[in-house]
All heavy atoms as a GROMACS GRO file, in nm:
protein
  589
    1MET      N    1   0.085  -0.119   0.000
    1MET     CA    2   0.000   0.000  -0.001
    1MET      C    3   0.089   0.124   0.000
    1MET      O    4   0.180   0.136   0.080
    1MET     CB    5  -0.089  -0.002   0.123
    1MET     CG    6  -0.180   0.118   0.133
    1MET     SD    7  -0.307   0.090   0.258
    1MET     CE    8  -0.304   0.246   0.340
    2ASN      N    9   0.061   0.216  -0.092
    2ASN     CA   10   0.138   0.340  -0.094
    2ASN      C   11   0.064   0.447  -0.014
    2ASN      O   12  -0.053   0.432   0.020
    2ASN     CB   13   0.170   0.385  -0.237
    2ASN     CG   14   0.050   0.445  -0.307
    2ASN    OD1   15  -0.008   0.543  -0.261
    2ASN    ND2   16   0.012   0.387  -0.420
    3LYS      N   17   0.132   0.555   0.011
    3LYS     CA   18   0.074   0.659   0.098
    3LYS      C   19  -0.046   0.731   0.036
    3LYS      O   20  -0.123   0.792   0.108
    3LYS     CB   21   0.182   0.757   0.141
    3LYS     CG   22   0.240   0.844   0.029
    3LYS     CD   23   0.353   0.928   0.087
    3LYS     CE   24   0.401   1.034  -0.006
    3LYS     NZ   25   0.503   1.118   0.057
    4TYR      N   26  -0.063   0.722  -0.096
    4TYR     CA   27  -0.176   0.789  -0.161
    4TYR      C   28  -0.296   0.697  -0.184
    4TYR      O   29  -0.399   0.741  -0.232
    4TYR     CB   30  -0.132   0.851  -0.293
    4TYR     CG   31  -0.040   0.968  -0.272
    4TYR    CD1   32   0.097   0.956  -0.289
    4TYR    CD2   33  -0.089   1.091  -0.230
    4TYR    CE1   34   0.182   1.062  -0.266
    4TYR    CE2   35  -0.006   1.197  -0.206
    4TYR     CZ   36   0.130   1.182  -0.224
    4TYR     OH   37   0.214   1.289  -0.201
    5GLU      N   38  -0.285   0.572  -0.145
    5GLU     CA   39  -0.394   0.479  -0.168
    5GLU      C   40  -0.527   0.521  -0.104
    5GLU      O   41  -0.633   0.501  -0.164
    5GLU     CB   42  -0.355   0.338  -0.122
    5GLU     CG   43  -0.452   0.235  -0.174
    5GLU     CD   44  -0.400   0.094  -0.158
    5GLU    OE1   45  -0.279   0.074  -0.141
    5GLU    OE2   46  -0.484   0.004  -0.164
    6PRO      N   47  -0.529   0.582   0.015
    6PRO     CA   48  -0.657   0.629   0.069
    6PRO      C   49  -0.728   0.728  -0.025
    6PRO      O   50  -0.851   0.726  -0.036
    6PRO     CB   51  -0.619   0.694   0.201
    6PRO     CG   52  -0.494   0.626   0.243
    6PRO     CD   53  -0.421   0.600   0.113
    7LEU      N   54  -0.652   0.811  -0.093
    7LEU     CA   55  -0.711   0.905  -0.188
    7LEU      C   56  -0.765   0.831  -0.309
    7LEU      O   57  -0.876   0.859  -0.355
    7LEU     CB   58  -0.607   1.010  -0.230
    7LEU     CG   59  -0.653   1.112  -0.334
    7LEU    CD1   60  -0.774   1.192  -0.286
    7LEU    CD2   61  -0.536   1.207  -0.369
    8TRP      N   62  -0.691   0.735  -0.360
    8TRP     CA   63  -0.736   0.657  -0.476
    8TRP      C   64  -0.866   0.584  -0.441
    8TRP      O   65  -0.960   0.582  -0.520
    8TRP     CB   66  -0.632   0.556  -0.521
    8TRP     CG   67  -0.494   0.601  -0.548
    8TRP    CD1   68  -0.382   0.520  -0.546
    8TRP    CD2   69  -0.445   0.731  -0.585
    8TRP    NE1   70  -0.271   0.594  -0.577
    8TRP    CE2   71  -0.304   0.722  -0.601
    8TRP    CE3   72  -0.504   0.856  -0.603
    8TRP    CZ2   73  -0.225   0.832  -0.637
    8TRP    CZ3   74  -0.425   0.965  -0.637
    8TRP    CH2   75  -0.288   0.952  -0.654
    9LYS      N   76  -0.871   0.525  -0.322
    9LYS     CA   77  -0.992   0.454  -0.279
    9LYS      C   78  -1.110   0.548  -0.262
    9LYS      O   79  -1.223   0.514  -0.296
    9LYS     CB   80  -0.965   0.376  -0.150
    9LYS     CG   81  -0.877   0.255  -0.172
    9LYS     CD   82  -0.857   0.179  -0.044
    9LYS     CE   83  -0.777   0.053  -0.069
    9LYS     NZ   84  -0.758  -0.024   0.055
   10TYR      N   85  -1.083   0.667  -0.210
   10TYR     CA   86  -1.189   0.768  -0.195
   10TYR      C   87  -1.252   0.799  -0.330
   10TYR      O   88  -1.374   0.804  -0.344
   10TYR     CB   89  -1.131   0.895  -0.132
   10TYR     CG   90  -1.227   1.012  -0.131
   10TYR    CD1   91  -1.319   1.027  -0.028
   10TYR    CD2   92  -1.227   1.105  -0.234
   10TYR    CE1   93  -1.409   1.132  -0.026
   10TYR    CE2   94  -1.316   1.212  -0.234
   10TYR     CZ   95  -1.406   1.225  -0.130
   10TYR     OH   96  -1.494   1.330  -0.130
   11LEU      N   97  -1.170   0.822  -0.432
   11LEU     CA   98  -1.221   0.853  -0.565
   11LEU      C   99  -1.306   0.738  -0.619
   11LEU      O  100  -1.416   0.758  -0.671
   11LEU     CB  101  -1.106   0.883  -0.660
   11LEU     CG  102  -1.018   1.003  -0.626
   11LEU    CD1  103  -0.900   1.011  -0.721
   11LEU    CD2  104  -1.096   1.133  -0.627
   12LYS      N  105  -1.252   0.618  -0.608
   12LYS     CA  106  -1.321   0.501  -0.662
   12LYS      C  107  -1.452   0.474  -0.589
   12LYS      O  108  -1.555   0.446  -0.650
   12LYS     CB  109  -1.231   0.378  -0.653
   12LYS     CG  110  -1.292   0.256  -0.718
   12LYS     CD  111  -1.196   0.141  -0.719
   12LYS     CE  112  -1.261   0.023  -0.791
   12LYS     NZ  113  -1.170  -0.088  -0.805
   13GLU      N  114  -1.453   0.485  -0.457
   13GLU     CA  115  -1.573   0.454  -0.378
   13GLU      C  116  -1.685   0.554  -0.402
   13GLU      O  117  -1.801   0.518  -0.399
   13GLU     CB  118  -1.537   0.448  -0.229
   13GLU     CG  119  -1.456   0.325  -0.195
   13GLU     CD  120  -1.402   0.329  -0.053
   13GLU    OE1  121  -1.430   0.423   0.023
   13GLU    OE2  122  -1.327   0.234  -0.019
   14ASN      N  123  -1.650   0.681  -0.426
   14ASN     CA  124  -1.752   0.782  -0.449
   14ASN      C  125  -1.797   0.786  -0.595
   14ASN      O  126  -1.901   0.841  -0.626
   14ASN     CB  127  -1.704   0.919  -0.402
   14ASN     CG  128  -1.697   0.922  -0.250
   14ASN    OD1  129  -1.798   0.922  -0.183
   14ASN    ND2  130  -1.577   0.922  -0.197
   15ASP      N  131  -1.716   0.730  -0.684
   15ASP     CA  132  -1.753   0.702  -0.824
   15ASP      C  133  -1.817   0.818  -0.900
   15ASP      O  134  -1.920   0.802  -0.964
   15ASP     CB  135  -1.845   0.580  -0.827
   15ASP     CG  136  -1.856   0.520  -0.966
   15ASP    OD1  137  -1.755   0.520  -1.039
   15ASP    OD2  138  -1.966   0.474  -1.002
   16LYS      N  139  -1.756   0.934  -0.893
   16LYS     CA  140  -1.804   1.048  -0.972
   16LYS      C  141  -1.728   1.052  -1.105
   16LYS      O  142  -1.620   0.996  -1.118
   16LYS     CB  143  -1.781   1.178  -0.894
   16LYS     CG  144  -1.864   1.188  -0.768
   16LYS     CD  145  -1.814   1.297  -0.677
   16LYS     CE  146  -1.868   1.432  -0.709
   16LYS     NZ  147  -1.824   1.535  -0.612
   17GLU      N  148  -1.784   1.122  -1.202
   17GLU     CA  149  -1.717   1.136  -1.332
   17GLU      C  150  -1.588   1.216  -1.320
   17GLU      O  151  -1.490   1.186  -1.386
   17GLU     CB  152  -1.809   1.202  -1.434
   17GLU     CG  153  -1.912   1.110  -1.491
   17GLU     CD  154  -1.853   0.991  -1.564
   17GLU    OE1  155  -1.764   1.010  -1.650
   17GLU    OE2  156  -1.895   0.877  -1.534
   18ASN      N  157  -1.591   1.320  -1.237
   18ASN     CA  158  -1.469   1.398  -1.214
   18ASN      C  159  -1.475   1.463  -1.076
   18ASN      O  160  -1.580   1.475  -1.016
   18ASN     CB  161  -1.445   1.502  -1.324
   18ASN     CG  162  -1.562   1.594  -1.343
   18ASN    OD1  163  -1.610   1.655  -1.249
   18ASN    ND2  164  -1.609   1.606  -1.466
   19TYR      N  165  -1.360   1.497  -1.030
   19TYR     CA  166  -1.342   1.561  -0.900
   19TYR      C  167  -1.253   1.682  -0.917
   19TYR      O  168  -1.157   1.677  -0.994
   19TYR     CB  169  -1.270   1.469  -0.801
   19TYR     CG  170  -1.346   1.347  -0.759
   19TYR    CD1  171  -1.340   1.230  -0.834
   19TYR    CD2  172  -1.420   1.346  -0.643
   19TYR    CE1  173  -1.407   1.116  -0.795
   19TYR    CE2  174  -1.487   1.233  -0.601
   19TYR     CZ  175  -1.482   1.118  -0.677
   19TYR     OH  176  -1.548   1.007  -0.638
   20LYS      N  177  -1.283   1.785  -0.844
   20LYS     CA  178  -1.196   1.902  -0.835
   20LYS      C  179  -1.173   1.921  -0.685
   20LYS      O  180  -1.258   1.975  -0.615
   20LYS     CB  181  -1.262   2.025  -0.896
   20LYS     CG  182  -1.174   2.149  -0.891
   20LYS     CD  183  -1.246   2.267  -0.957
   20LYS     CE  184  -1.162   2.392  -0.953
   20LYS     NZ  185  -1.233   2.505  -1.016
   21LEU      N  186  -1.060   1.870  -0.638
   21LEU     CA  187  -1.030   1.876  -0.495
   21LEU      C  188  -0.919   1.976  -0.469
   21LEU      O  189  -0.818   1.979  -0.541
   21LEU     CB  190  -0.986   1.738  -0.445
   21LEU     CG  191  -1.086   1.624  -0.458
   21LEU    CD1  192  -1.023   1.493  -0.415
   21LEU    CD2  193  -1.210   1.652  -0.377
   22ASN      N  194  -0.938   2.057  -0.366
   22ASN     CA  195  -0.830   2.148  -0.330
   22ASN      C  196  -0.736   2.077  -0.235
   22ASN      O  197  -0.765   1.968  -0.185
   22ASN     CB  198  -0.885   2.280  -0.273
   22ASN     CG  199  -0.959   2.264  -0.144
   22ASN    OD1  200  -0.917   2.192  -0.053
   22ASN    ND2  201  -1.074   2.331  -0.131
   23TYR      N  202  -0.622   2.136  -0.211
   23TYR     CA  203  -0.518   2.073  -0.130
   23TYR      C  204  -0.569   2.040   0.011
   23TYR      O  205  -0.532   1.939   0.068
   23TYR     CB  206  -0.394   2.160  -0.122
   23TYR     CG  207  -0.313   2.168  -0.249
   23TYR    CD1  208  -0.352   2.108  -0.367
   23TYR    CD2  209  -0.194   2.239  -0.250
   23TYR    CE1  210  -0.276   2.117  -0.483
   23TYR    CE2  211  -0.117   2.249  -0.365
   23TYR     CZ  212  -0.158   2.189  -0.480
   23TYR     OH  213  -0.082   2.198  -0.592
   24GLU      N  214  -0.655   2.125   0.067
   24GLU     CA  215  -0.707   2.102   0.202
   24GLU      C  216  -0.799   1.979   0.205
   24GLU      O  217  -0.794   1.900   0.299
   24GLU     CB  218  -0.782   2.225   0.255
   24GLU     CG  219  -0.691   2.330   0.315
   24GLU     CD  220  -0.606   2.278   0.429
   24GLU    OE1  221  -0.660   2.216   0.523
   24GLU    OE2  222  -0.484   2.299   0.425
   25GLU      N  223  -0.882   1.963   0.102
   25GLU     CA  224  -0.969   1.846   0.094
   25GLU      C  225  -0.886   1.719   0.084
   25GLU      O  226  -0.917   1.617   0.147
   25GLU     CB  227  -1.064   1.858  -0.025
   25GLU     CG  228  -1.167   1.967  -0.010
   25GLU     CD  229  -1.243   1.996  -0.138
   25GLU    OE1  230  -1.179   2.006  -0.246
   25GLU    OE2  231  -1.366   2.010  -0.130
   26ILE      N  232  -0.781   1.724   0.004
   26ILE     CA  233  -0.693   1.608  -0.012
   26ILE      C  234  -0.623   1.578   0.121
   26ILE      O  235  -0.612   1.462   0.161
   26ILE     CB  236  -0.592   1.632  -0.126
   26ILE    CG1  237  -0.666   1.638  -0.260
   26ILE    CG2  238  -0.485   1.524  -0.126
   26ILE    CD1  239  -0.582   1.682  -0.376
   27LYS      N  240  -0.581   1.682   0.192
   27LYS     CA  241  -0.516   1.663   0.323
   27LYS      C  242  -0.612   1.595   0.421
   27LYS      O  243  -0.571   1.508   0.498
   27LYS     CB  244  -0.470   1.797   0.379
   27LYS     CG  245  -0.398   1.785   0.511
   27LYS     CD  246  -0.352   1.919   0.561
   27LYS     CE  247  -0.282   1.905   0.695
   27LYS     NZ  248  -0.233   2.034   0.745
   28LYS      N  249  -0.740   1.630   0.418
   28LYS     CA  250  -0.839   1.568   0.507
   28LYS      C  251  -0.854   1.419   0.476
   28LYS      O  252  -0.873   1.338   0.566
   28LYS     CB  253  -0.974   1.638   0.496
   28LYS     CG  254  -0.976   1.773   0.564
   28LYS     CD  255  -1.112   1.839   0.547
   28LYS     CE  256  -1.108   1.980   0.604
   28LYS     NZ  257  -1.233   2.052   0.580
   29ILE      N  258  -0.847   1.383   0.350
   29ILE     CA  259  -0.861   1.244   0.308
   29ILE      C  260  -0.737   1.164   0.346
   29ILE      O  261  -0.746   1.052   0.398
   29ILE     CB  262  -0.887   1.233   0.156
   29ILE    CG1  263  -1.020   1.297   0.122
   29ILE    CG2  264  -0.882   1.088   0.110
   29ILE    CD1  265  -1.040   1.324  -0.026
   30LEU      N  266  -0.619   1.222   0.323
   30LEU     CA  267  -0.493   1.151   0.345
   30LEU      C  268  -0.438   1.163   0.486
   30LEU      O  269  -0.368   1.074   0.532
   30LEU     CB  270  -0.386   1.203   0.247
   30LEU     CG  271  -0.408   1.175   0.099
   30LEU    CD1  272  -0.305   1.248   0.016
   30LEU    CD2  273  -0.404   1.025   0.073
   31GLY      N  274  -0.462   1.278   0.548
   31GLY     CA  275  -0.402   1.303   0.678
   31GLY      C  276  -0.269   1.374   0.670
   31GLY      O  277  -0.202   1.395   0.769
   32PHE      N  278  -0.229   1.412   0.548
   32PHE     CA  279  -0.105   1.487   0.526
   32PHE      C  280  -0.116   1.564   0.395
   32PHE      O  281  -0.203   1.536   0.313
   32PHE     CB  282   0.017   1.392   0.522
   32PHE     CG  283   0.010   1.287   0.414
   32PHE    CD1  284   0.056   1.314   0.286
   32PHE    CD2  285  -0.046   1.162   0.439
   32PHE    CE1  286   0.050   1.219   0.186
   32PHE    CE2  287  -0.052   1.066   0.339
   32PHE     CZ  288  -0.005   1.095   0.212
   33ASN      N  289  -0.028   1.660   0.378
   33ASN     CA  290  -0.024   1.740   0.255
   33ASN      C  291   0.040   1.659   0.142
   33ASN      O  292   0.134   1.584   0.165
   33ASN     CB  293   0.058   1.867   0.275
   33ASN     CG  294  -0.010   1.965   0.366
   33ASN    OD1  295  -0.130   1.989   0.355
   33ASN    ND2  296   0.064   2.023   0.458
   34ILE      N  297  -0.010   1.679   0.020
   34ILE     CA  298   0.056   1.615  -0.094
   34ILE      C  299   0.191   1.684  -0.114
   34ILE      O  300   0.208   1.800  -0.083
   34ILE     CB  301  -0.030   1.619  -0.222
   34ILE    CG1  302  -0.061   1.762  -0.267
   34ILE    CG2  303  -0.156   1.539  -0.206
   34ILE    CD1  304  -0.129   1.768  -0.404
   35ASP      N  305   0.283   1.606  -0.167
   35ASP     CA  306   0.416   1.660  -0.193
   35ASP      C  307   0.459   1.621  -0.335
   35ASP      O  308   0.380   1.568  -0.412
   35ASP     CB  309   0.516   1.612  -0.087
   35ASP     CG  310   0.524   1.460  -0.078
   35ASP    OD1  311   0.495   1.392  -0.177
   35ASP    OD2  312   0.561   1.411   0.030
   36HIS      N  313   0.584   1.645  -0.365
   36HIS     CA  314   0.635   1.619  -0.500
   36HIS      C  315   0.621   1.473  -0.540
   36HIS      O  316   0.606   1.442  -0.659
   36HIS     CB  317   0.781   1.664  -0.510
   36HIS     CG  318   0.834   1.661  -0.649
   36HIS    ND1  319   0.794   1.752  -0.745
   36HIS    CD2  320   0.920   1.578  -0.711
   36HIS    CE1  321   0.854   1.724  -0.860
   36HIS    NE2  322   0.932   1.618  -0.841
   37SER      N  323   0.623   1.381  -0.445
   37SER     CA  324   0.611   1.239  -0.478
   37SER      C  325   0.475   1.206  -0.542
   37SER      O  326   0.462   1.104  -0.609
   37SER     CB  327   0.632   1.153  -0.353
   37SER     OG  328   0.524   1.167  -0.262
   38PHE      N  329   0.377   1.292  -0.524
   38PHE     CA  330   0.245   1.273  -0.585
   38PHE      C  331   0.258   1.255  -0.735
   38PHE      O  332   0.186   1.176  -0.795
   38PHE     CB  333   0.155   1.393  -0.553
   38PHE     CG  334   0.017   1.383  -0.610
   38PHE    CD1  335  -0.078   1.303  -0.551
   38PHE    CD2  336  -0.018   1.454  -0.725
   38PHE    CE1  337  -0.206   1.292  -0.603
   38PHE    CE2  338  -0.144   1.444  -0.777
   38PHE     CZ  339  -0.240   1.362  -0.717
   39LEU      N  340   0.352   1.325  -0.796
   39LEU     CA  341   0.370   1.316  -0.941
   39LEU      C  342   0.409   1.175  -0.984
   39LEU      O  343   0.370   1.130  -1.093
   39LEU     CB  344   0.476   1.417  -0.988
   39LEU     CG  345   0.441   1.564  -0.964
   39LEU    CD1  346   0.559   1.653  -1.001
   39LEU    CD2  347   0.317   1.604  -1.039
   40ASN      N  348   0.486   1.104  -0.901
   40ASN     CA  349   0.523   0.967  -0.932
   40ASN      C  350   0.409   0.869  -0.904
   40ASN      O  351   0.383   0.779  -0.982
   40ASN     CB  352   0.646   0.926  -0.852
   40ASN     CG  353   0.770   1.002  -0.895
   40ASN    OD1  354   0.789   1.028  -1.012
   40ASN    ND2  355   0.851   1.040  -0.799
   41TYR      N  356   0.342   0.888  -0.792
   41TYR     CA  357   0.237   0.796  -0.751
   41TYR      C  358   0.108   0.809  -0.832
   41TYR      O  359   0.031   0.714  -0.840
   41TYR     CB  360   0.204   0.815  -0.603
   41TYR     CG  361   0.304   0.757  -0.510
   41TYR    CD1  362   0.391   0.838  -0.438
   41TYR    CD2  363   0.314   0.619  -0.492
   41TYR    CE1  364   0.484   0.784  -0.350
   41TYR    CE2  365   0.406   0.564  -0.406
   41TYR     CZ  366   0.491   0.646  -0.334
   41TYR     OH  367   0.581   0.592  -0.249
   42LYS      N  368   0.087   0.923  -0.896
   42LYS     CA  369  -0.040   0.943  -0.968
   42LYS      C  370  -0.060   0.842  -1.080
   42LYS      O  371  -0.172   0.816  -1.120
   42LYS     CB  372  -0.050   1.086  -1.021
   42LYS     CG  373   0.042   1.118  -1.135
   42LYS     CD  374   0.020   1.258  -1.185
   42LYS     CE  375   0.107   1.280  -1.308
   42LYS     NZ  376   0.060   1.385  -1.391
   43LYS      N  377   0.048   0.779  -1.126
   43LYS     CA  378   0.036   0.678  -1.231
   43LYS      C  379  -0.047   0.559  -1.185
   43LYS      O  380  -0.114   0.495  -1.264
   43LYS     CB  381   0.176   0.631  -1.274
   43LYS     CG  382   0.259   0.737  -1.344
   43LYS     CD  383   0.396   0.686  -1.378
   43LYS     CE  384   0.488   0.727  -1.266
   43LYS     NZ  385   0.628   0.691  -1.285
   44GLU      N  386  -0.041   0.528  -1.055
   44GLU     CA  387  -0.115   0.415  -1.000
   44GLU      C  388  -0.266   0.437  -1.003
   44GLU      O  389  -0.342   0.342  -0.993
   44GLU     CB  390  -0.071   0.388  -0.857
   44GLU     CG  391   0.074   0.351  -0.846
   44GLU     CD  392   0.122   0.342  -0.703
   44GLU    OE1  393   0.044   0.371  -0.610
   44GLU    OE2  394   0.238   0.306  -0.683
   45LEU      N  395  -0.308   0.560  -1.014
   45LEU     CA  396  -0.449   0.595  -1.010
   45LEU      C  397  -0.528   0.528  -1.123
   45LEU      O  398  -0.646   0.497  -1.107
   45LEU     CB  399  -0.464   0.746  -1.015
   45LEU     CG  400  -0.601   0.807  -1.004
   45LEU    CD1  401  -0.672   0.757  -0.878
   45LEU    CD2  402  -0.592   0.958  -1.000
   46LYS      N  403  -0.463   0.499  -1.235
   46LYS     CA  404  -0.532   0.435  -1.347
   46LYS      C  405  -0.588   0.299  -1.309
   46LYS      O  406  -0.690   0.256  -1.361
   46LYS     CB  407  -0.440   0.425  -1.467
   46LYS     CG  408  -0.413   0.560  -1.529
   46LYS     CD  409  -0.336   0.552  -1.658
   46LYS     CE  410  -0.317   0.695  -1.708
   46LYS     NZ  411  -0.269   0.700  -1.842
   47GLU      N  412  -0.522   0.232  -1.213
   47GLU     CA  413  -0.571   0.103  -1.166
   47GLU      C  414  -0.707   0.117  -1.097
   47GLU      O  415  -0.780   0.020  -1.084
   47GLU     CB  416  -0.471   0.041  -1.069
   47GLU     CG  417  -0.337   0.008  -1.132
   47GLU     CD  418  -0.234  -0.034  -1.029
   47GLU    OE1  419  -0.271  -0.079  -0.919
   47GLU    OE2  420  -0.114  -0.019  -1.058
   48TYR      N  421  -0.739   0.237  -1.052
   48TYR     CA  422  -0.865   0.265  -0.983
   48TYR      C  423  -0.968   0.330  -1.075
   48TYR      O  424  -1.075   0.368  -1.031
   48TYR     CB  425  -0.839   0.355  -0.862
   48TYR     CG  426  -0.758   0.285  -0.755
   48TYR    CD1  427  -0.619   0.281  -0.761
   48TYR    CD2  428  -0.822   0.221  -0.649
   48TYR    CE1  429  -0.547   0.215  -0.664
   48TYR    CE2  430  -0.749   0.155  -0.551
   48TYR     CZ  431  -0.612   0.152  -0.560
   48TYR     OH  432  -0.540   0.086  -0.464
   49GLY      N  433  -0.932   0.346  -1.202
   49GLY     CA  434  -1.026   0.398  -1.301
   49GLY      C  435  -1.027   0.548  -1.317
   49GLY      O  436  -1.119   0.603  -1.376
   50TYR      N  437  -0.924   0.616  -1.266
   50TYR     CA  438  -0.915   0.762  -1.276
   50TYR      C  439  -0.779   0.804  -1.325
   50TYR      O  440  -0.684   0.727  -1.325
   50TYR     CB  441  -0.944   0.827  -1.139
   50TYR     CG  442  -1.088   0.823  -1.100
   50TYR    CD1  443  -1.141   0.712  -1.035
   50TYR    CD2  444  -1.175   0.927  -1.134
   50TYR    CE1  445  -1.276   0.707  -1.002
   50TYR    CE2  446  -1.308   0.923  -1.100
   50TYR     CZ  447  -1.358   0.811  -1.035
   50TYR     OH  448  -1.491   0.807  -1.002
   51GLU      N  449  -0.771   0.930  -1.365
   51GLU     CA  450  -0.643   0.991  -1.400
   51GLU      C  451  -0.643   1.136  -1.352
   51GLU      O  452  -0.748   1.196  -1.332
   51GLU     CB  453  -0.620   0.986  -1.551
   51GLU     CG  454  -0.718   1.067  -1.632
   51GLU     CD  455  -0.700   1.051  -1.781
   51GLU    OE1  456  -0.608   0.978  -1.824
   51GLU    OE2  457  -0.779   1.112  -1.855
   52VAL      N  458  -0.524   1.189  -1.334
   52VAL     CA  459  -0.510   1.330  -1.298
   52VAL      C  460  -0.509   1.408  -1.428
   52VAL      O  461  -0.425   1.386  -1.514
   52VAL     CB  462  -0.378   1.355  -1.219
   52VAL    CG1  463  -0.358   1.503  -1.195
   52VAL    CG2  464  -0.380   1.279  -1.087
   53SER      N  465  -0.606   1.498  -1.442
   53SER     CA  466  -0.610   1.576  -1.566
   53SER      C  467  -0.543   1.712  -1.550
   53SER      O  468  -0.497   1.770  -1.648
   53SER     CB  469  -0.753   1.593  -1.616
   53SER     OG  470  -0.827   1.675  -1.528
   54ARG      N  471  -0.536   1.760  -1.424
   54ARG     CA  472  -0.475   1.893  -1.405
   54ARG      C  473  -0.432   1.908  -1.260
   54ARG      O  474  -0.504   1.870  -1.168
   54ARG     CB  475  -0.574   2.001  -1.440
   54ARG     CG  476  -0.518   2.141  -1.429
   54ARG     CD  477  -0.614   2.244  -1.490
   54ARG     NE  478  -0.564   2.375  -1.458
   54ARG     CZ  479  -0.635   2.468  -1.398
   54ARG    NH1  480  -0.761   2.446  -1.366
   54ARG    NH2  481  -0.583   2.586  -1.371
   55ILE      N  482  -0.314   1.965  -1.242
   55ILE     CA  483  -0.266   2.005  -1.110
   55ILE      C  484  -0.232   2.153  -1.119
   55ILE      O  485  -0.155   2.194  -1.206
   55ILE     CB  486  -0.138   1.928  -1.070
   55ILE    CG1  487  -0.163   1.778  -1.068
   55ILE    CG2  488  -0.086   1.979  -0.935
   55ILE    CD1  489  -0.039   1.694  -1.050
   56SER      N  490  -0.294   2.234  -1.034
   56SER     CA  491  -0.267   2.376  -1.034
   56SER      C  492  -0.207   2.415  -0.897
   56SER      O  493  -0.276   2.413  -0.796
   56SER     CB  494  -0.394   2.458  -1.057
   56SER     OG  495  -0.366   2.596  -1.042
   57ILE      N  496  -0.080   2.448  -0.900
   57ILE     CA  497  -0.012   2.491  -0.778
   57ILE      C  498  -0.065   2.628  -0.738
   57ILE      O  499  -0.085   2.656  -0.620
   57ILE     CB  500   0.141   2.491  -0.798
   57ILE    CG1  501   0.188   2.348  -0.821
   57ILE    CG2  502   0.212   2.554  -0.679
   57ILE    CD1  503   0.332   2.335  -0.864
   58LYS      N  504  -0.091   2.713  -0.836
   58LYS     CA  505  -0.140   2.847  -0.809
   58LYS      C  506  -0.279   2.844  -0.740
   58LYS      O  507  -0.301   2.910  -0.641
   58LYS     CB  508  -0.148   2.927  -0.939
   58LYS     CG  509  -0.194   3.070  -0.922
   58LYS     CD  510  -0.197   3.141  -1.055
   58LYS     CE  511  -0.250   3.282  -1.038
   58LYS     NZ  512  -0.258   3.352  -1.166
   59GLU      N  513  -0.369   2.764  -0.796
   59GLU     CA  514  -0.504   2.752  -0.742
   59GLU      C  515  -0.514   2.652  -0.627
   59GLU      O  516  -0.617   2.642  -0.560
   59GLU     CB  517  -0.602   2.712  -0.851
   59GLU     CG  518  -0.618   2.814  -0.961
   59GLU     CD  519  -0.711   2.763  -1.070
   59GLU    OE1  520  -0.824   2.721  -1.038
   59GLU    OE2  521  -0.670   2.765  -1.187
   60LYS      N  522  -0.409   2.573  -0.611
   60LYS     CA  523  -0.402   2.467  -0.508
   60LYS      C  524  -0.516   2.367  -0.524
   60LYS      O  525  -0.588   2.332  -0.432
   60LYS     CB  526  -0.402   2.526  -0.368
   60LYS     CG  527  -0.281   2.611  -0.341
   60LYS     CD  528  -0.278   2.660  -0.199
   60LYS     CE  529  -0.150   2.741  -0.182
   60LYS     NZ  530  -0.131   2.785  -0.044
   61ILE      N  531  -0.531   2.316  -0.648
   61ILE     CA  532  -0.632   2.216  -0.680
   61ILE      C  533  -0.574   2.102  -0.763
   61ILE      O  534  -0.471   2.119  -0.831
   61ILE     CB  535  -0.753   2.275  -0.757
   61ILE    CG1  536  -0.707   2.336  -0.890
   61ILE    CG2  537  -0.830   2.375  -0.674
   61ILE    CD1  538  -0.815   2.349  -0.993
   62VAL      N  539  -0.640   1.989  -0.757
   62VAL     CA  540  -0.609   1.876  -0.845
   62VAL      C  541  -0.743   1.830  -0.904
   62VAL      O  542  -0.841   1.816  -0.830
   62VAL     CB  543  -0.544   1.760  -0.768
   62VAL    CG1  544  -0.511   1.645  -0.864
   62VAL    CG2  545  -0.418   1.805  -0.695
   63ILE      N  546  -0.744   1.812  -1.035
   63ILE     CA  547  -0.865   1.766  -1.104
   63ILE      C  548  -0.842   1.622  -1.149
   63ILE      O  549  -0.740   1.592  -1.212
   63ILE     CB  550  -0.902   1.856  -1.223
   63ILE    CG1  551  -0.931   1.996  -1.173
   63ILE    CG2  552  -1.020   1.798  -1.300
   63ILE    CD1  553  -0.956   2.099  -1.280
   64PHE      N  554  -0.935   1.535  -1.110
   64PHE     CA  555  -0.931   1.394  -1.144
   64PHE      C  556  -1.048   1.363  -1.236
   64PHE      O  557  -1.158   1.410  -1.214
   64PHE     CB  558  -0.946   1.308  -1.018
   64PHE     CG  559  -0.844   1.335  -0.911
   64PHE    CD1  560  -0.868   1.429  -0.813
   64PHE    CD2  561  -0.723   1.266  -0.909
   64PHE    CE1  562  -0.776   1.452  -0.712
   64PHE    CE2  563  -0.630   1.290  -0.809
   64PHE     CZ  564  -0.656   1.382  -0.710
   65ASN      N  565  -1.025   1.281  -1.338
   65ASN     CA  566  -1.132   1.241  -1.430
   65ASN      C  567  -1.138   1.089  -1.436
   65ASN      O  568  -1.036   1.021  -1.434
   65ASN     CB  569  -1.108   1.294  -1.571
   65ASN     CG  570  -1.129   1.443  -1.579
   65ASN    OD1  571  -1.216   1.499  -1.514
   65ASN    ND2  572  -1.046   1.508  -1.658
   66LYS      N  573  -1.259   1.039  -1.449
   66LYS     CA  574  -1.281   0.896  -1.467
   66LYS      C  575  -1.238   0.858  -1.609
   66LYS      O  576  -1.263   0.933  -1.703
   66LYS     CB  577  -1.429   0.864  -1.446
   66LYS     CG  578  -1.459   0.720  -1.424
   66LYS     CD  579  -1.605   0.706  -1.388
   66LYS     CE  580  -1.627   0.571  -1.324
   66LYS     NZ  581  -1.766   0.557  -1.281
   67ILE      N  582  -1.173   0.743  -1.622
   67ILE     CA  583  -1.130   0.699  -1.756
   67ILE      C  584  -1.211   0.578  -1.801
   67ILE      O  585  -1.283   0.520  -1.729
   67ILE     CB  586  -0.979   0.666  -1.761
   67ILE    CG1  587  -0.936   0.574  -1.647
   67ILE    CG2  588  -0.898   0.792  -1.759
   67ILE    CD1  589  -0.792   0.532  -1.652
   0.00000   0.00000   0.00000
C-alpha cells in the first residue's frame, strides 16, 4: 500500500465522473499534505479507473477524471 492509496480509494468509492479537490480536501482524506512524490504515484491511479487531468499549484487544486 502506498501513501496515496486512501485518496485513490476515496475517488473510486464515491464514483463520480470527475473531482476538483483542493489541497485542504486532499489533506483531510490523506491526513497529510501532498508533496512532489504525488507526481510519481499518480500513475497508479489508473488502476482505480481515474487519471489526474490537471494540477494547479497556483489555485491549489487537483482535477481527477474517470477513464
